[in-house]
N, C-alpha and C positions, 0 to 999 in steps of 0.2 A: 386195709379195705374192710368195711363192715359187711358181714354176712348175716343173712336173716334166716331163721327157722320158723316156719308157720306150723302150728300144731293144732290138730283137732281136739275138741274137748271131750265129748261123750264117748266112752269106751276106748279112749286113747289115754287121757289123763285121769278121768274119773271112771269108776266102775258103775256106769249107768245100768247095765244089765242086772247087776246085783241089787241095786237100789229099786229097779222096777219090779224085780221078783218080790222084794220085801213089801213094796207098795201093793202088789196084787193081793197078798195075804191080808193086809190091813183092810183093803177095799172090800174084799169078799166078806170079811167078818163084820165090818160096819154095816153093810147092806144085806147081811144074812142071805148070801147067795149060796147056791148048791156047792157041794163038796168039790166038784171038778171045775169050779168057776176060775180059780187062780190059774190053773193049767190052760183054760180056754183063753184067758186074757193074755198070757204070755205068747200063745200060739197066734193070736189074732193081731198082735202088735207087729206092724211091718214098717219098713223104712219109709219115712214121709211125714207130712204134717199130722199132728195128733187130733185135730178137730174131727176128721173123718173117723178116726178110731173111736172117739167117745160117742159119736153118733151111733156107731155099731154096738157099742157097749150098752147104751141106753135102750136100743131096740131089742137086743138079745135078752136082757134081763128085765125088760118092762119097768124101767126105773122112772120115778116121778120127776126127778130133777132134770132140768134141761141139759142138753149136751154141753152147752157153753159153761154152765156152772160146774159140771163134773170136771171139765178141762181146767177151769180156773182153780178148783180145789186141788187137782193134781199138781199144777204149777206151784201152788203155795206149799205143798207137802214134800215134793220130791227133793228140793235142795237140802232138806233136813235128813234125808235118807242116803244121799250120795256121799261116797267116800273116795278119796284119792287112791289110786293104786300105790303100793309101797314105794317109798323113796322118791316120789315124783318131784317134790320141791327140791330135794338135794340134787337130783339129776338136772333139773332146769338151772339150778344155781351153778352147777359145774360147767354147763354150756355157756352161760352168761359170763362166767369168770374168765373165759378164754376170749372174750370180745364179741361173741355172737349176740345179736338181738333176737328176741323171741316174741312172737305174736300168736295169739289164739284166734282161730277162725272157726265159727260154729254156726250151724243152722239152728233155728229155734226162736221162741218168743223171748223178747227182751227181758221181761221180769223174771222168768224162770232161769234163763242162762246167766243173767247177771247175779242172781242170788247164789247160784252154784259157784261162780267165780269168787264172790266175796266170802262166802262161808268156808270155802276150802283154803283160802289164802292165795289162790292163783292170781287174783287181780293185782296183788302187790309183787308177785314173783315174775311178771313178764313186762315187756316194754309197751304192750298195747294189745287190744283185742277187737274183734269185729263180730257182731252178732247179726245174723241175716235179717231178723225182723227190724232192727234199728236202721239198716241201710237199704232195705228193699231189694236185696240180692240174696240168692241162695247158691250154695255149692251144688253142682260143679261149675257154675258160671265163673269164668276166669276173672271177671271184674271184682268179685268179692275178695279174691286173693290180693289184687292190686290195692283195693281199699284197705285191707288189713295191713299191708306194708306201709301205706301212708299213715295209718294210725300208730305205727311204730316209728315214725319219723324218717322213713326211707322210701325207696322205690324198688320194685321187684326187678331182679336180674337173674340170668341163667345160673349164677352161682348159689342162688337161694334154694331152700329145700321145703318140702311139705311132708309132714309126718301125720299119718292118719290110719284108721282101721277100715274105712269103707273103700272098696275097689272103685265104686262108681263116683261117690261124692268127693273123696279125697284124692285118690290116685289119678283117676281120669281128669279130675279138676286141675290137679297139679300139672299134668301133661299139657292140658289146654292153655294153662297160664305160662308155659315155657320154662318151668322150674323142675328141679329134680325131686324125686319122691322116695319116701321110705314107707312101706306098708307094715303096719302092726298086725301081724297075722293071728295072734292068740292061738297059734298052733293049727290054724286052718290051712287048707290048700287053696292056692290061687285059682280063680275061675279062668278056664282056658280060653274063653271067648273075649277076654279083655286084654288090652295092652298092659304088659307087666310093669311093675314098679322098677325103679333103678336099683333099689335095695329092699331087702325084707328083714324085719326084726320081730322077735316074739313079744317084746315089750319096749317101753320108753327107754329104759336103761341101755338096752342093746342099740336102739336107734341113736341115742346120744353118742355112744362109742363110735358108731359108724360115721357120724358127722365130724367128730373130733379127729378122725383119721383120714378124712377125705380131703383131697387137694381141690382147689378151685377148678372149675371147668376150663379146659385149654382154650385159649383165644385163637381165632383164625388168623393166620399170617396174611397180612395185606401187603401185596407187592405193588409198589407205585408204578404207574404207567411210564414208559420210556419218554424221555424229553422229546418234544416235537422236533422232528427233523433228524433225530439221532438214527444212525444206521445200526445194523447188527453188530454185536460185540465180536471181537476177534481175539484170538490168543496166538502167541508165537509169532 
């Protein structure tokens, strides 16, 4: 039986937070922004599409460049700053070596996310990937996980897993898709107002170990109906 692991990209496989921090320093220097600008940029970046973020940036610092151009420049630069977390390719290889299929499912614009996949070597390390902008669906919509499974040459089943760092986008999305979930905590505390993950790991290596030791979900026992006309069984 082929089992599938769907894995988030940003801050699960790649250290996007670290890359974003490096980008803020560059951006503030290039635009000669105030000393506290990098800290403001980090605080202002929230989960969600980046077009709104760059509209706020342009307004905050009274920049001449249109927000769309600032966003395009970011998408061109950030793949050069993104790095994989340690041993990610080895960990994915260990999982595939045992027969698992691996797919990456990520929200984001196609050019930006595809460049990350290609520059880090992830595109060749997995069986398929699904980028929200390319399919018109975003996590936590369960349909994007089904599409990701199709891109890996299979269909989603209750034995499959979703690994990701976002309680809302990844874990809630995995629940809605009917698959099991591993939350990459990065040593954070799970928010009490959300349905918890099936398992918690501090990083991808621990998540892979969890999957390698997990048994498939138990199947429900189906009891066939009695033959028409059959009476109650008797013993003795």
